[in-house]
LUMLOKE-816303 format. One record per residue (C-alpha): x, y, z; residue number from 1; residue in three letters. Coordinates in steps of 0.5 Angstrom, whole numbers, plus 2048, in hexadecimal, padded with zeros to 3 digits. Each point is the difference from the previous one (the first is absolute). Example, Ala and Ser with C-alpha at 12.3 -4.5 7.8 and 13.67 -1.06 7.14 Angstrom:
2
    xx    yy    zz    nr   rest
   819   7F7   810     1    ala
   802   807   7FE     2    ser
% end
This chain:
285
    xx    yy    zz    nr   rest
   870   96E   8A7     1    unk
   7F9   7FC   801     2    unk
   7FE   7FB   805     3    unk
   7FB   7FB   7FE     4    unk
   807   7FF   7FA     5    unk
   805   800   806     6    unk
   7FC   7FA   802     7    unk
   7FE   7FD   7FB     8    unk
   807   800   7FC     9    unk
   807   7FF   806    10    unk
   806   7FF   7FD    11    unk
   803   7F8   803    12    unk
   808   7FF   800    13    unk
   806   7FE   804    14    unk
   804   805   805    15    unk
   807   800   7FE    16    unk
   806   805   801    17    unk
   807   801   7FD    18    unk
   806   804   803    19    unk
   802   802   7F9    20    unk
   7FE   801   7F9    21    unk
   800   7FA   7FD    22    unk
   7FE   7FE   7F8    23    unk
   7FD   7F8   801    24    unk
   7FE   7FF   7F9    25    unk
   802   803   7F9    26    unk
   7FC   803   7FA    27    unk
   7FB   801   7FE    28    unk
   7FE   802   807    29    unk
   805   802   805    30    unk
   7FD   7FF   807    31    unk
   804   804   804    32    unk
   802   802   807    33    unk
   801   808   802    34    unk
   801   800   807    35    unk
   7FD   807   802    36    unk
   804   800   807    37    unk
   7FB   7FC   806    38    unk
   7FE   7FB   7FA    39    unk
   800   7FD   7F9    40    unk
   7FB   800   7FA    41    unk
   7FF   7FC   7FB    42    unk
   7FF   803   7F8    43    unk
   7FF   7FD   7FA    44    unk
   802   803   7FA    45    unk
   800   800   7F8    46    unk
   807   805   7FE    47    unk
   801   801   7F9    48    unk
   802   807   800    49    unk
   7FA   803   7FE    50    unk
   800   808   800    51    unk
   7FB   800   808    52    unk
   800   7FB   805    53    unk
   7F8   7FF   802    54    unk
   800   7FE   807    55    unk
   7F9   7FD   804    56    unk
   7FE   801   806    57    unk
   7F9   7FB   804    58    unk
   7FC   802   804    59    unk
   7FE   7FF   807    60    unk
   801   7F8   802    61    unk
   803   7FE   7F8    62    unk
   807   7FE   7FE    63    unk
   802   801   7F8    64    unk
   7FB   7FA   7FD    65    unk
   7FA   805   802    66    unk
   804   802   7F9    67    unk
   800   7FA   7FB    68    unk
   7FC   7FB   801    69    unk
   805   7FA   804    70    unk
   806   805   801    71    unk
   804   7FB   7FD    72    unk
   805   801   7FC    73    unk
   7FC   7FF   7F9    74    unk
   7FB   804   802    75    unk
   805   805   802    76    unk
   804   800   7F9    77    unk
   7F9   800   7FC    78    unk
   7FF   806   804    79    unk
   806   804   7FE    80    unk
   7FF   7FE   7F8    81    unk
   7FA   803   800    82    unk
   802   808   802    83    unk
   806   7FE   7FD    84    unk
   805   803   806    85    unk
   803   7FE   806    86    unk
   7FC   7FF   806    87    unk
   801   7FE   807    88    unk
   7FC   7FD   805    89    unk
   801   7FF   808    90    unk
   7FE   7FF   808    91    unk
   7FF   804   804    92    unk
   803   7FE   806    93    unk
   7FC   7FB   804    94    unk
   7FC   7FE   7F9    95    unk
   803   7F9   7FC    96    unk
   808   7FE   801    97    unk
   801   808   803    98    unk
   803   801   807    99    unk
   7FB   802   804   100    unk
   803   807   802   101    unk
   800   803   808   102    unk
   7FE   806   7FE   103    unk
   7F9   803   801   104    unk
   7FD   7FF   7F8   105    unk
   7FE   806   7FF   106    unk
   800   804   7F9   107    unk
   805   804   802   108    unk
   805   7FA   800   109    unk
   7FD   7FC   7FC   110    unk
   802   806   7FB   111    unk
   806   800   801   112    unk
   802   7F8   801   113    unk
   7FD   801   7F7   114    unk
   805   807   7FF   115    unk
   805   7FA   803   116    unk
   7FE   7FA   7FB   117    unk
   800   805   7FA   118    unk
   807   803   801   119    unk
   802   7F9   800   120    unk
   7FE   7FD   7FA   121    unk
   7FD   806   7FC   122    unk
   807   801   7FC   123    unk
   7FF   807   801   124    unk
   7F9   801   7FC   125    unk
   7FB   804   802   126    unk
   7FA   7FC   801   127    unk
   7F9   7FF   7FE   128    unk
   7FC   7FD   807   129    unk
   7F9   7FC   800   130    unk
   7FD   801   807   131    unk
   7F9   7FB   802   132    unk
   7FC   802   806   133    unk
   806   803   806   134    unk
   804   7FF   7FA   135    unk
   7FD   805   7FE   136    unk
   803   804   806   137    unk
   806   7FE   800   138    unk
   802   801   7F9   139    unk
   7FC   807   801   140    unk
   805   801   806   141    unk
   806   7FE   7FA   142    unk
   7FE   805   7FB   143    unk
   800   806   805   144    unk
   807   7FF   803   145    unk
   804   7FE   7F9   146    unk
   7FB   804   7FC   147    unk
   808   7FF   7FC   148    unk
   7FF   7F9   800   149    unk
   7FA   7FE   7FD   150    unk
   7FD   801   7F9   151    unk
   7F9   7FE   800   152    unk
   7FA   7FD   805   153    unk
   7FB   7FB   800   154    unk
   7FB   7FF   806   155    unk
   7FC   7FB   800   156    unk
   7FA   801   805   157    unk
   804   803   805   158    unk
   7FE   802   807   159    unk
   7FF   807   802   160    unk
   7FF   803   807   161    unk
   7FB   804   7FC   162    unk
   7FC   7FA   800   163    unk
   804   7FA   804   164    unk
   7FE   803   808   165    unk
   7FF   7FA   804   166    unk
   7FF   801   806   167    unk
   804   7FC   807   168    unk
   7FB   7FB   7FF   169    unk
   801   7FF   7F8   170    unk
   807   800   802   171    unk
   801   7FA   805   172    unk
   7FC   7FC   7FE   173    unk
   803   7FF   7F8   174    unk
   807   800   805   175    unk
   7FD   7FB   804   176    unk
   7FD   7FB   7FA   177    unk
   807   801   7FD   178    unk
   804   7FE   806   179    unk
   7FC   7FB   801   180    unk
   801   7FD   7F9   181    unk
   808   802   800   182    unk
   803   801   806   183    unk
   800   808   804   184    unk
   807   801   7FC   185    unk
   7FD   800   7FA   186    unk
   801   804   7FA   187    unk
   7F8   801   7FF   188    unk
   800   801   808   189    unk
   804   804   802   190    unk
   7FD   805   7F9   191    unk
   7FB   7FF   802   192    unk
   801   803   809   193    unk
   801   806   7FC   194    unk
   7FB   802   7FB   195    unk
   7FD   805   803   196    unk
   807   803   802   197    unk
   801   7FF   7F9   198    unk
   7FB   804   7FD   199    unk
   801   806   804   200    unk
   807   7FF   7FC   201    unk
   7FE   800   7FA   202    unk
   7FB   806   801   203    unk
   805   805   801   204    unk
   804   7FE   7FA   205    unk
   801   805   7FB   206    unk
   7FE   7FE   7F8   207    unk
   803   7FC   7FC   208    unk
   807   803   7FC   209    unk
   7FD   801   7F9   210    unk
   800   7F9   7FC   211    unk
   7FC   7FD   7FC   212    unk
   7FA   7FC   805   213    unk
   7FD   7FB   7FE   214    unk
   7FA   7FF   806   215    unk
   7FA   7F8   7FF   216    unk
   7FA   801   805   217    unk
   7FC   7FB   800   218    unk
   7F8   802   800   219    unk
   7FD   7F9   800   220    unk
   7FB   7FE   805   221    unk
   803   7FA   803   222    unk
   7FF   7FD   807   223    unk
   807   804   801   224    unk
   7FF   806   7FE   225    unk
   7FA   800   803   226    unk
   802   7FE   806   227    unk
   806   806   801   228    unk
   7FA   805   7FE   229    unk
   7FD   7FE   807   230    unk
   804   800   803   231    unk
   804   807   7FF   232    unk
   7F9   802   800   233    unk
   802   802   7F7   234    unk
   7FE   7FF   7FB   235    unk
   803   7FC   7F8   236    unk
   800   809   7FE   237    unk
   803   802   806   238    unk
   806   7FB   7FE   239    unk
   801   803   7FA   240    unk
   800   807   802   241    unk
   805   7FE   804   242    unk
   804   7FE   7FB   243    unk
   7FF   806   7FC   244    unk
   803   803   806   245    unk
   806   7FD   7FE   246    unk
   801   804   7FA   247    unk
   801   807   803   248    unk
   807   803   7FE   249    unk
   800   7FB   7FA   250    unk
   800   801   7F8   251    unk
   7FF   7F9   7FE   252    unk
   7FB   7FD   804   253    unk
   7FC   7FA   7FD   254    unk
   7FA   7FD   804   255    unk
   7FD   7FA   7FD   256    unk
   7FA   7FD   803   257    unk
   7FF   7F9   800   258    unk
   7F7   7FB   802   259    unk
   803   7FB   7FD   260    unk
   805   7FE   807   261    unk
   801   802   808   262    unk
   805   802   803   263    unk
   805   7FB   7FD   264    unk
   800   803   7F9   265    unk
   806   7FE   7FE   266    unk
   7FD   7F7   802   267    unk
   7F9   801   7FD   268    unk
   802   804   7FA   269    unk
   808   800   7FF   270    unk
   7FF   802   7F8   271    unk
   7FE   807   804   272    unk
   806   800   803   273    unk
   805   7FE   7FB   274    unk
   7FC   805   7FB   275    unk
   801   806   805   276    unk
   807   7FE   803   277    unk
   802   800   7F8   278    unk
   7FC   806   7FF   279    unk
   806   804   806   280    unk
   805   7FD   7FC   281    unk
   7FE   804   7FA   282    unk
   800   807   803   283    unk
   808   7FE   803   284    unk
   805   803   7FC   285    unk
% end
């Protein structure tokens, strides 16, 4: 999670709560509410019965729209067609049309809710997870806790405790920003309030399971990355080194760097994301 990126690229949306699972539009893109107990999460999927389901996890402050130009059905369908695979995007609690929920929005809970979404919509298939920024922490936790249910992992400039070491002041500033913009119960605000605890949580996680893993790392010296480096008293090399740690215990690990895009690699270089997602899928049996 990069602070300046969060300031520049906050997501908006109406909050909506649903008490039961509900399909609200037909093919080609299904919109399904998944009840996770205290609230429901809106999901957007293209299902054509491919071998694997590719699931996308957005970063702090971002809805599912972060992954496509508009988040509209035609863009989601186009994305699925390009990678020739079933895909699933969703909004975590407090984003878009998903309900707020009432519990503390920590990584452990967010991973548990992702598990419920996948259990309902994967049709018992293994999944390929794609996680950006803080979404990388959630997908990492899922992979470790569910090694038999995941086939591959693509991490897009993921947050990492070896780099992201926020002070209480930094957390307070982020919480205040999101709270004033979207409300204290919004997903962005409640997740920001757990920032320090979440990075402490991931710091003691074991290695990833031995599955194919690809990590995309931004080495660009733009305003957002320079601000992040200065905030944490780190360098782009430290960012790269933190991502290198993810290869521990992984036989098939690919680390890709770019100087052409900043923290939002998937938006600034969508072709790079597609290329490496296709590469990851090609590695799978």
